PAPA-924140 format. One line per 3 residues: number of its first residue (from 1); their letters; for each residue x, y, z of C-alpha. Coordinates in Angstrom, 2 decimals, decimal comma, padded with zeros to 5 digits, m for minus. Layout:
! PAPA-924140
NUM> A> X/Y/Z | ... $
This chain:
! PAPA-924140
1> MTI> m175,66/m086,13/m039,18 | m175,31/m082,74/m036,82 | m172,01/m081,49/m036,85 $
4> TAA> m171,00/m079,65/m033,38 | m167,81/m078,25/m032,51 | m165,98/m079,54/m029,63 $
7> RRG> m165,53/m077,36/m026,35 | m162,62/m076,99/m024,15 | m163,67/m077,75/m020,80 $
10> AGL> m161,24/m080,12/m018,40 | m159,61/m081,77/m021,48 | m157,34/m078,66/m021,37 $
13> LCA> m154,81/m080,68/m018,70 | m154,92/m083,59/m021,21 | m153,83/m081,10/m024,09 $
16> AAV> m150,99/m079,91/m022,01 | m149,88/m083,03/m021,80 | m148,42/m083,36/m025,46 $
19> VGL> m150,03/m086,82/m026,11 | m153,59/m085,27/m025,39 | m152,61/m082,72/m028,01 $
22> LAG> m151,88/m085,65/m030,90 | m154,60/m087,97/m030,15 | m157,07/m085,75/m028,73 $
25> CSH> m158,53/m085,66/m025,28 | m162,52/m086,64/m025,89 | m161,85/m089,80/m025,02 $
28> SSQ> m160,76/m089,00/m021,38 | m162,87/m085,83/m020,60 | m166,28/m085,92/m019,83 $
31> EEA> m166,89/m082,24/m020,28 | m166,25/m082,55/m024,02 | m169,05/m082,10/m026,06 $
34> KTP> m170,64/m085,42/m026,76 | m170,67/m086,31/m030,53 | m174,44/m086,82/m032,01 $
37> EPT> m175,47/m090,54/m032,44 | m174,91/m091,77/m036,01 | m177,81/m091,65/m038,44 $
40> VSK> m177,97/m091,96/m042,47 | m180,81/m091,32/m044,43 | m179,10/m093,71/m047,04 $
43> VPG> m176,48/m096,39/m047,06 | m174,21/m095,34/m050,13 | m173,40/m097,12/m052,88 $
46> VAS> m169,85/m098,51/m053,69 | m168,75/m098,59/m057,37 | m165,61/m101,07/m057,03 $
49> IPR> m163,85/m102,96/m054,10 | m160,34/m102,92/m054,04 | m157,91/m105,87/m052,97 $
52> MTD> m156,21/m104,18/m049,84 | m154,07/m106,22/m047,44 | m151,61/m103,96/m046,25 $
55> TAD> m152,83/m100,76/m044,26 | m149,60/m098,82/m042,92 | m150,14/m096,10/m045,60 $
58> LVL> m153,96/m096,23/m045,62 | m155,47/m092,75/m046,37 | m159,16/m092,33/m046,19 $
61> PVD> m161,03/m089,47/m047,81 | m161,87/m087,31/m044,84 | m157,81/m087,31/m043,94 $
64> AYM> m157,40/m084,40/m046,51 | m159,17/m082,51/m043,90 | m157,18/m083,46/m041,08 $
67> PAG> m153,72/m082,19/m039,85 | m150,86/m084,86/m040,53 | m148,40/m086,32/m038,05 $
70> RDL> m145,67/m083,89/m038,58 | m148,15/m081,04/m038,35 | m149,27/m082,43/m035,08 $
73> LQT> m145,86/m082,50/m033,54 | m145,12/m079,22/m034,97 | m148,24/m077,79/m032,94 $
76> TDA> m147,42/m079,83/m029,92 | m144,10/m078,36/m029,74 | m145,61/m074,71/m030,25 $
79> MIT> m148,05/m075,43/m027,81 | m145,34/m076,21/m025,12 | m143,01/m073,70/m026,13 $
82> LEQ> m146,15/m071,48/m025,33 | m147,09/m073,10/m022,13 | m143,82/m072,53/m020,76 $
85> RCV> m143,42/m068,79/m021,25 | m146,70/m068,29/m020,01 | m145,71/m070,63/m016,77 $
88> SRY> m142,43/m068,77/m016,35 | m144,44/m065,22/m015,85 | m145,33/m066,64/m012,78 $
91> GLK> m142,09/m067,67/m011,76 | m142,30/m071,28/m012,19 | m140,85/m073,99/m014,86 $
94> YTP> m142,53/m076,40/m016,80 | m140,98/m079,33/m018,13 | m143,36/m081,70/m019,75 $
97> TEA> m142,95/m085,40/m020,04 | m141,41/m086,20/m023,77 | m144,17/m087,47/m025,95 $
100> RLP> m143,57/m091,05/m027,40 | m146,00/m091,76/m030,36 | m146,32/m094,96/m032,26 $
103> NFS> m144,70/m095,55/m035,60 | m147,51/m096,22/m037,46 | m150,35/m094,13/m039,60 $
106> KNS> m153,32/m093,30/m037,55 | m155,20/m095,69/m039,96 | m152,61/m098,64/m039,74 $
109> RRY> m154,87/m100,44/m037,39 | m158,27/m099,04/m038,10 | m159,92/m102,18/m038,82 $
112> GVP> m157,93/m104,38/m036,26 | m155,85/m106,36/m038,86 | m152,33/m105,50/m038,33 $
115> ESS> m150,62/m103,47/m040,94 | m148,83/m105,99/m042,65 | m147,80/m110,03/m042,75 $
118> QVA> m144,30/m108,72/m041,91 | m145,55/m107,14/m038,63 | m147,60/m109,60/m037,88 $
121> REF> m144,60/m112,14/m037,70 | m142,52/m109,93/m035,79 | m144,17/m108,10/m033,57 $
124> GFH> m147,77/m109,96/m033,41 | m150,53/m107,00/m032,39 | m147,84/m104,73/m030,80 $
127> MTQ> m146,58/m101,61/m032,24 | m143,31/m101,61/m034,29 | m142,08/m099,00/m031,68 $
130> NDP> m143,05/m097,36/m028,73 | m145,91/m099,70/m027,92 | m147,73/m098,59/m024,66 $
133> RSL> m147,25/m102,00/m022,95 | m143,77/m101,77/m023,22 | m143,26/m098,44/m021,62 $
136> PKH> m142,67/m097,38/m018,22 | m146,01/m096,90/m016,40 | m144,60/m093,57/m015,29 $
139> LGT> m142,67/m091,43/m017,68 | m141,13/m088,49/m016,10 | m141,99/m086,52/m013,15 $
142> PPS> m145,50/m085,06/m013,24 | m145,88/m081,03/m013,04 | m146,33/m079,31/m009,49 $
145> QEV> m149,59/m078,51/m008,11 | m148,44/m075,34/m008,19 | m147,36/m075,71/m012,20 $
148> RTV> m150,76/m077,44/m012,83 | m152,69/m074,43/m011,07 | m151,10/m071,98/m013,39 $
151> LTA> m151,59/m074,44/m016,57 | m155,42/m075,06/m015,76 | m156,56/m072,34/m013,57 $
154> TSP> m157,64/m074,64/m011,27 | m156,70/m075,89/m007,94 | m157,68/m079,18/m005,97 $
157> QGP> m160,65/m077,13/m004,40 | m161,74/m075,74/m007,79 | m161,42/m073,14/m010,47 $
160> VTS> m158,98/m070,24/m009,64 | m158,54/m066,65/m011,36 | m155,69/m065,87/m009,60 $
163> YHG> m151,79/m067,08/m008,16 | m150,06/m065,70/m005,59 | m152,14/m062,54/m006,12 $
166> RRL> m151,23/m062,41/m009,87 | m154,17/m062,90/m012,08 | m154,13/m065,81/m014,31 $
169> PKG> m155,41/m065,84/m018,17 | m159,00/m067,24/m018,53 | m158,63/m071,10/m018,48 $
172> GCV> m154,86/m071,10/m017,31 | m151,70/m071,09/m019,64 | m153,02/m074,25/m021,41 $
175> AES> m155,89/m072,26/m022,37 | m154,11/m069,09/m023,39 | m151,80/m070,96/m025,80 $
178> DRA> m154,49/m072,89/m027,44 | m156,20/m069,33/m028,06 | m152,74/m067,93/m029,19 $
181> LTG> m152,62/m070,76/m032,15 | m156,06/m070,74/m033,01 | m156,35/m066,73/m033,23 $
184> GDE> m158,85/m066,69/m030,32 | m161,32/m069,18/m032,28 | m163,38/m070,76/m028,92 $
187> EQR> m164,49/m073,12/m031,21 | m161,41/m074,83/m031,76 | m158,72/m076,38/m030,44 $
190> AGH> m154,95/m076,37/m031,41 | m153,91/m079,00/m034,03 | m157,70/m080,11/m034,27 $
193> SPV> m160,57/m080,24/m036,94 | m164,02/m081,03/m034,82 | m165,80/m081,12/m038,12 $
196> AEQ> m163,46/m083,48/m039,65 | m162,96/m085,62/m036,68 | m166,62/m086,34/m036,23 $
199> IRA> m166,65/m087,50/m039,63 | m164,03/m089,75/m039,23 | m165,57/m091,43/m036,02 $
202> HSF> m168,95/m091,72/m037,36 | m167,97/m093,05/m040,47 | m166,41/m095,73/m038,65 $
205> EYS> m169,73/m096,52/m036,54 | m171,84/m096,61/m039,66 | m169,19/m098,77/m041,46 $
208> QLD> m169,69/m101,38/m038,39 | m173,31/m101,41/m038,96 | m173,02/m101,94/m042,82 $
211> PRV> m173,99/m105,34/m044,28 | m171,35/m105,56/m046,48 | m169,10/m105,04/m043,81 $
214> IAA> m170,83/m107,29/m041,35 | m170,70/m109,97/m044,01 | m166,87/m109,38/m044,23 $
217> QTA> m166,31/m109,64/m040,63 | m168,54/m113,25/m040,66 | m166,67/m114,47/m043,60 $
220> WKK> m163,34/m113,55/m041,29 | m164,89/m115,07/m038,33 | m165,68/m118,55/m040,54 $
223> CMS> m161,87/m118,37/m041,69 | m160,78/m117,64/m037,94 | m162,81/m120,60/m036,59 $
226> AQG> m161,63/m123,13/m039,34 | m157,90/m122,90/m037,69 | m159,07/m123,14/m034,13 $
229> YTN> m159,67/m119,75/m033,22 | m163,20/m119,87/m032,04 | m163,92/m117,30/m029,52 $
232> YKK> m163,02/m114,16/m031,87 | m166,17/m112,79/m033,29 | m164,78/m109,69/m034,73 $
235> TFD> m161,00/m108,68/m035,96 | m160,81/m106,41/m032,67 | m161,57/m109,25/m030,42 $
238> AAG> m158,24/m111,08/m031,87 | m156,34/m108,23/m031,50 | m157,71/m106,99/m027,95 $
241> DDR> m156,82/m110,46/m026,34 | m155,75/m109,83/m022,98 | m153,18/m112,30/m023,23 $
244> WDV> m151,39/m109,94/m025,40 | m150,91/m107,27/m022,67 | m147,32/m108,02/m022,16 $
247> PTA> m144,37/m105,71/m022,83 | m143,51/m108,11/m026,09 | m145,20/m110,32/m028,35 $
250> TSQ> m145,18/m113,93/m027,28 | m145,04/m116,94/m029,99 | m148,69/m117,66/m029,08 $
253> EIT> m149,66/m113,76/m030,04 | m147,69/m113,76/m033,33 | m149,40/m117,41/m034,47 $
256> VAV> m152,77/m115,64/m034,17 | m151,65/m112,30/m035,50 | m150,47/m113,81/m038,52 $
259> ADW> m153,92/m115,97/m038,90 | m155,68/m112,93/m038,56 | m153,80/m111,44/m041,39 $
262> RCA> m154,24/m114,46/m043,72 | m157,88/m114,42/m042,86 | m158,40/m110,65/m043,55 $
265> QQV> m156,12/m111,04/m047,05 | m158,45/m114,24/m047,81 | m162,10/m112,24/m047,60 $
268> NLV> m160,51/m109,04/m048,49 | m162,09/m107,47/m045,02 | m159,81/m104,31/m045,41 $
271> GVW> m160,94/m103,89/m048,89 | m164,12/m104,23/m048,41 | m164,10/m101,78/m045,28 $
274> FAV> m162,06/m099,14/m046,50 | m164,62/m098,99/m049,53 | m167,65/m098,87/m047,75 $
277> ESA> m166,23/m096,17/m044,98 | m164,88/m093,82/m048,01 | m168,57/m093,94/m049,46 $
280> YQN> m169,85/m092,68/m046,04 | m167,00/m090,22/m045,42 | m167,48/m089,33/m049,15 $
283> AQI> m171,40/m088,50/m048,45 | m170,62/m086,51/m045,50 | m167,84/m084,55/m047,37 $
286> EKH> m170,37/m083,55/m049,88 | m172,98/m082,53/m047,13 | m170,31/m080,56/m045,00 $
289> AEE> m167,95/m078,97/m047,75 | m168,21/m075,33/m046,50 | m167,50/m076,29/m042,91 $
292> LQQ> m164,84/m078,90/m044,14 | m163,37/m075,86/m046,24 | m163,53/m073,39/m043,55 $
295> ARD> m161,62/m075,74/m040,87 | m159,14/m076,60/m043,47 | m158,36/m072,40/m043,98 $
298> GLR> m158,10/m072,33/m039,88 | m155,76/m075,23/m039,82 | m153,52/m073,07/m042,39 $
301> QQA> m153,74/m070,03/m040,53 | m152,83/m072,19/m037,47 | m149,85/m073,51/m039,37 $
304> KRV> m148,59/m069,97/m039,94 | m148,80/m069,47/m035,84 | m147,10/m072,55/m034,86 $
307> ATV> m144,15/m071,52/m037,38 | m144,00/m068,17/m035,81 | m143,84/m069,77/m032,57 $
310> LAG> m141,13/m072,38/m033,32 | m139,20/m069,34/m034,79 | m139,11/m067,50/m031,74 $
313> GKP> m141,79/m065,05/m032,30 | m145,02/m064,48/m030,78 | m148,61/m065,16/m033,13 $
316> SGS> m150,18/m062,26/m034,46 | m153,52/m061,15/m032,10 | m151,77/m063,14/m028,89 $
């Protein structure tokens, strides 16, 4: 697997929108560098497969090289602070929409199964808090075109270099704030570790094609079919059923979610998938150890700059 660094591109506006910084903008921006197709020269062996059901606190090997949830929230706050300072230099005010975050870890739904039997019984496939389906379609007032122009150095007509005769920073206030937190590293985005993120994304792709995971999914499908749910081929089919696209879980959704969790428990789908994906990640971590260590060091330096901003100061070098 070749590791490439993500470009900034138009996704900077997404980064300015808080949620973009937390979740990453690569899924919504066409200008982000595309990760290479996953290839492996050797299917890694698995020494043992643990019995696992709940995933609320699931931790994968590469997570050690990525910022934790608290770090991301602080980075978000620092980015907003810097963006507001920058926008104010142009006589404008920027008040971003408040971030609303799901109340579970990034791995809790990684394999499509509810994170626990209790969650399945109470919430079905919905998140326990701040499920997007239960939130208003429009959160707050979007920034004015003037603010968007200063934030991104773009207008409806295209890129711009100035606002009312005053020169804009390269890429706008979002890019300036990002550079301030990364120390000017053009290959980084604040709050992100591209190398680790690509390993994490590719390991999931590898694992889905692994015969051990395919066998576990087949066993899960057989279990679900025995209960009358013959239209689900994989766990994500059950969780992604269009019938669940409602503000709160219905009794039917809860029934299916409970069956999903029980079948996953019966065939140890989570344990198998976790062990297999961890093996792929460990292989790539060993292969890219130096890059990952550099990225980790960069995140540590970012954390210092974030703390400085949140304390009311100015990051060194900015």
